N, CA, C and O of each residue as an XYZ file, in Angstrom:
268
protein
N       0.293    -14.870      7.882
C       0.273    -14.189      9.169
C       1.158    -12.948      9.142
O       0.851    -11.941      9.779
N       2.261    -13.032      8.397
C       3.166    -11.883      8.334
C       2.592    -10.738      7.511
O       2.984     -9.586      7.697
N       1.673    -11.039      6.608
C       1.091    -10.007      5.763
C      -0.084     -9.293      6.420
O      -0.580     -8.306      5.878
N      -0.530     -9.764      7.558
C      -1.707     -9.192      8.197
C      -1.543     -7.698      8.520
O      -2.467     -6.937      8.236
N      -0.436     -7.240      9.088
C      -0.291     -5.798      9.337
C      -0.283     -4.974      8.045
O      -0.847     -3.881      7.998
N       0.351     -5.496      7.014
C       0.396     -4.782      5.740
C      -0.990     -4.761      5.121
O      -1.389     -3.761      4.524
N      -1.728     -5.857      5.258
C      -3.092     -5.916      4.738
C      -3.974     -4.887      5.429
O      -4.844     -4.286      4.798
N      -3.756     -4.686      6.705
C      -4.532     -3.698      7.453
C      -4.251     -2.290      6.919
O      -5.175     -1.490      6.770
N      -2.998     -1.988      6.635
C      -2.653     -0.671      6.077
C      -3.256     -0.523      4.689
O      -3.728      0.557      4.333
N      -3.248     -1.588      3.903
C      -3.839     -1.540      2.569
C      -5.327     -1.239      2.652
O      -5.832     -0.396      1.911
N      -6.026     -1.915      3.539
C      -7.465     -1.663      3.697
C      -7.721     -0.252      4.210
O      -8.664      0.405      3.769
N      -6.893      0.221      5.136
C      -7.053      1.578      5.654
C      -6.825      2.613      4.561
O      -7.497      3.644      4.524
N      -5.881      2.336      3.677
C      -5.610      3.243      2.557
C      -6.827      3.322      1.643
O      -7.192      4.408      1.192
N      -7.451      2.195      1.371
C      -8.650      2.190      0.530
C      -9.798      2.947      1.205
O     -10.545      3.663      0.538
N      -9.938      2.791      2.505
C     -10.981      3.509      3.236
C     -10.709      5.011      3.199
O     -11.628      5.802      2.984
N      -9.468      5.404      3.405
C      -9.116      6.829      3.337
C      -9.408      7.401      1.958
O      -9.903      8.521      1.837
N      -9.103      6.638      0.927
C      -9.349      7.093     -0.443
C     -10.849      7.315     -0.673
O     -11.247      8.335     -1.235
N     -11.669      6.369     -0.243
C     -13.117      6.521     -0.383
C     -13.650      7.672      0.459
O     -14.510      8.430      0.009
N     -13.149      7.802      1.665
C     -13.575      8.887      2.546
C     -13.221     10.243      1.946
O     -14.009     11.186      2.024
N     -12.051     10.338      1.356
C     -11.621     11.585      0.734
C     -12.507     11.936     -0.466
O     -12.785     13.111     -0.707
N     -12.949     10.925     -1.217
C     -13.838     11.175     -2.364
C     -15.171     11.775     -1.920
O     -15.770     12.569     -2.645
N     -15.631     11.397     -0.733
C     -16.936     11.836     -0.258
C     -16.856     13.007      0.724
O     -17.871     13.393      1.303
N     -15.675     13.571      0.916
C     -15.499     14.715      1.809
C     -15.382     15.981      0.964
O     -14.571     16.035      0.040
N     -16.176     16.989      1.268
C     -16.064     18.239      0.512
C     -14.681     18.872      0.697
O     -14.084     18.774      1.769
N     -14.186     19.514     -0.346
C     -12.848     20.105     -0.305
C     -12.738     21.222      0.724
O     -11.639     21.519      1.192
N     -13.853     21.844      1.084
C     -13.805     22.933      2.063
C     -13.981     22.450      3.504
O     -14.016     23.259      4.431
N     -14.091     21.143      3.690
C     -14.225     20.588      5.039
C     -12.891     20.707      5.767
O     -11.840     20.508      5.158
N     -12.914     21.029      7.069
C     -11.644     21.193      7.812
C     -10.777     19.935      7.862
O      -9.561     20.041      8.023
N     -11.367     18.756      7.728
C     -10.597     17.513      7.781
C     -10.004     17.116      6.433
O      -9.188     16.196      6.373
N     -10.389     17.778      5.368
C      -9.946     17.393      4.030
C      -8.413     17.373      3.904
O      -7.868     16.379      3.423
N      -7.698     18.431      4.318
C      -6.225     18.375      4.210
C      -5.607     17.272      5.072
O      -4.601     16.674      4.690
N      -6.205     17.006      6.224
C      -5.690     15.948      7.090
C      -5.882     14.578      6.449
O      -5.007     13.716      6.540
N      -7.026     14.379      5.802
C      -7.268     13.121      5.095
C      -6.298     12.948      3.930
O      -5.824     11.843      3.669
N      -6.006     14.045      3.231
C      -5.036     13.992      2.134
C      -3.663     13.589      2.656
O      -2.985     12.752      2.062
N      -3.260     14.191      3.770
C      -1.956     13.849      4.359
C      -1.912     12.385      4.797
O      -0.924     11.692      4.552
N      -2.975     11.918      5.441
C      -3.017     10.522      5.898
C      -2.964      9.565      4.710
O      -2.282      8.542      4.768
N      -3.677      9.891      3.637
C      -3.663      9.048      2.444
C      -2.278      9.040      1.807
O      -1.787      7.987      1.399
N      -1.654     10.199      1.724
C      -0.312     10.288      1.137
C       0.691      9.479      1.958
O       1.521      8.770      1.390
N       0.625      9.576      3.263
C       1.549      8.848      4.134
C       1.356      7.338      3.985
O       2.335      6.599      3.883
N       0.113      6.876      3.971
C      -0.121      5.434      3.849
C       0.271      4.918      2.469
O       0.779      3.802      2.356
N       0.044      5.709      1.412
C       0.461      5.296      0.074
C       1.988      5.244     -0.031
O       2.537      4.332     -0.649
N       2.668      6.215      0.567
C       4.136      6.197      0.565
C       4.677      4.988      1.319
O       5.660      4.374      0.903
N       4.032      4.654      2.423
C       4.448      3.485      3.196
C       4.304      2.208      2.365
O       5.218      1.385      2.312
N       3.145      2.054      1.718
C       2.918      0.865      0.899
C       3.868      0.817     -0.290
O       4.318     -0.263     -0.674
N       4.177      1.958     -0.874
C       5.129      1.997     -1.987
C       6.517      1.564     -1.534
O       7.205      0.830     -2.244
N       6.927      2.016     -0.357
C       8.256      1.633      0.140
C       8.302      0.136      0.455
O       9.327     -0.509      0.236
N       7.208     -0.417      0.964
C       7.147     -1.857      1.223
C       7.268     -2.618     -0.095
O       8.021     -3.588     -0.184
N       6.528     -2.183     -1.122
C       6.584     -2.847     -2.424
C       7.979     -2.779     -3.032
O       8.441     -3.750     -3.630
N       8.655     -1.639     -2.885
C      10.014     -1.507     -3.420
C      10.983     -2.445     -2.717
O      11.910     -2.967     -3.337
N      10.770     -2.659     -1.419
C      11.637     -3.575     -0.671
C      11.361     -5.030     -1.005
O      12.284     -5.844     -1.022
N      10.111     -5.370     -1.270
C       9.726     -6.760     -1.501
C      10.017     -7.206     -2.929
O      10.403     -8.357     -3.130
N       9.849     -6.346     -3.924
C       9.994     -6.739     -5.330
C      11.340     -7.379     -5.660
O      11.343     -8.420     -6.318
N      12.480     -6.831     -5.251
C      13.746     -7.509     -5.575
C      13.840     -8.903     -4.949
O      14.390     -9.822     -5.556
N      13.313     -9.056     -3.757
C      13.342    -10.367     -3.100
C      12.441    -11.349     -3.820
O      12.775    -12.526     -3.962
N      11.296    -10.860     -4.273
C      10.341    -11.733     -4.960
C      10.926    -12.238     -6.271
O      10.767    -13.415     -6.594
N      11.598    -11.383     -7.035
C      12.173    -11.815     -8.311
C      13.365    -12.742     -8.080
O      13.646    -13.595     -8.922
N      14.060    -12.595     -6.977
C      15.191    -13.470     -6.683
C      14.721    -14.866     -6.300
O      15.437    -15.842     -6.523
N      13.540    -14.972     -5.732
C      13.027    -16.256     -5.273
C      12.325    -17.011     -6.396
O      12.394    -18.239     -6.446
N      11.657    -16.306     -7.289
C      10.904    -16.982     -8.345
C      11.835    -17.512     -9.421
O      12.892    -16.939     -9.689
N      11.434    -18.597    -10.023
C      12.215    -19.240    -11.079
C      11.425    -19.144    -12.383
O      10.228    -19.432    -12.387
N      12.060    -18.746    -13.493
C      11.346    -18.680    -14.756
C      10.780    -20.052    -15.147
O      11.300    -21.090    -14.739
N       9.717    -20.035    -15.936
C       9.082    -21.288    -16.366
C      10.062    -22.150    -17.141
O      10.830    -21.650    -17.963
N      10.032    -23.416    -16.880
C      10.886    -24.358    -17.596
C      12.213    -24.608    -16.894
O      12.882    -25.598    -17.191
N      12.611    -23.738    -15.970
C      13.875    -23.937    -15.267
C      13.594    -24.663    -13.957
O      12.549    -24.477    -13.332
N      14.535    -25.478    -13.567
C      14.399    -26.226    -12.331
C      15.340    -25.602    -11.302
O      16.532    -25.422    -11.552
N      14.771    -25.278    -10.140
C      15.586    -24.734     -9.061
C      16.259    -25.863     -8.310
O      15.597    -26.830     -7.933
N      17.568    -25.764     -8.081
C      18.302    -26.807     -7.370
C      18.621    -26.391     -5.972
O      19.239    -27.152     -5.227
């Protein structure tokens, strides 16, 4: 349930990427789509950077028992 908002941004980023591929470079919306894609990718990157240290702290290497 907590990942639902992040999942929505991830799906929106994929849609923006596909939309940008099919938009001509001379279209007036092209720079706006590029900006929106860059902003959403930066947001997802910052989320991943925040989550990765926590994820490695929680996981236990194989063979070790967490007490």
